[in-house]
C-alpha positions as CSV (number, residue, x, y, z in Angstrom):
1,M,28.0,-20.9,-8.3
2,S,28.7,-19.7,-4.7
3,T,27.8,-16.0,-5.8
4,W,24.4,-17.9,-7.0
5,L,23.8,-19.4,-3.7
6,G,24.5,-16.3,-1.7
7,W,22.2,-13.8,-4.0
8,I,19.5,-16.3,-3.4
9,W,20.8,-16.5,0.5
10,S,20.6,-13.4,1.2
11,T,17.0,-12.0,-1.1
12,P,14.8,-12.4,1.7
13,F,17.0,-11.0,4.2
14,M,16.1,-7.2,1.8
15,T,13.3,-6.8,3.1
16,V,13.1,-8.1,6.4
17,K,16.2,-4.9,6.3
18,V,13.7,-2.4,4.6
19,I,11.7,-3.1,6.9
20,G,13.5,-2.6,10.0
21,R,15.0,0.1,8.4
22,I,11.9,2.1,7.8
23,H,10.6,1.2,11.8
24,I,14.3,2.6,13.0
25,E,12.9,5.8,11.3
26,A,10.0,6.0,12.3
27,L,10.9,5.5,15.8
28,R,13.9,8.6,15.2
29,L,10.6,10.6,13.7
30,W,8.5,9.9,16.8
31,R,11.3,10.9,19.6
32,R,12.2,13.6,18.1
33,G,8.5,14.8,18.4
34,A,7.4,14.7,14.8
35,P,3.6,15.1,14.6
36,L,1.7,11.9,13.7
37,F,-0.8,11.6,10.4
38,R,-3.5,9.5,10.5
39,K,-5.1,8.3,7.7
40,P,-8.8,10.2,7.0
41,S,-11.5,7.7,6.8
42,A,-13.0,7.2,3.4
43,P,-16.4,9.5,2.3
44,R,-19.4,8.1,3.0
45,R,-20.7,6.9,-0.8
46,E,-24.6,6.5,-1.7
47,S,-25.9,2.7,-2.8
48,A,-27.1,3.2,-6.8
49,T,-31.4,2.4,-6.9
50,G,-33.3,1.1,-9.3
51,R,-31.0,1.9,-13.0
52,G,-28.3,2.8,-11.6
53,A,-24.6,3.6,-14.4
54,I,-23.7,-0.2,-13.8
55,D,-27.0,-1.6,-14.5
56,A,-27.0,0.9,-18.2
57,A,-24.5,-0.3,-21.0
58,P,-24.1,2.0,-23.4
59,E,-26.1,1.5,-26.6
60,Q,-24.0,0.4,-29.4
61,S,-24.3,1.9,-33.0
62,A,-24.0,-0.7,-36.1
């Protein structure tokens, strides 16, 4: 039973450990001068006017 309780107790801390390791590695890369790439902005989409693809349903043949 102590193994089960130990697992229940340690499981939430796994997430914290993983997030911490990711941030530590990011800090190491930043200190070494690794370039930072930002996420590009999403392309602009035109809105559908009138009967667009969303309004039109495919015809069902019987």
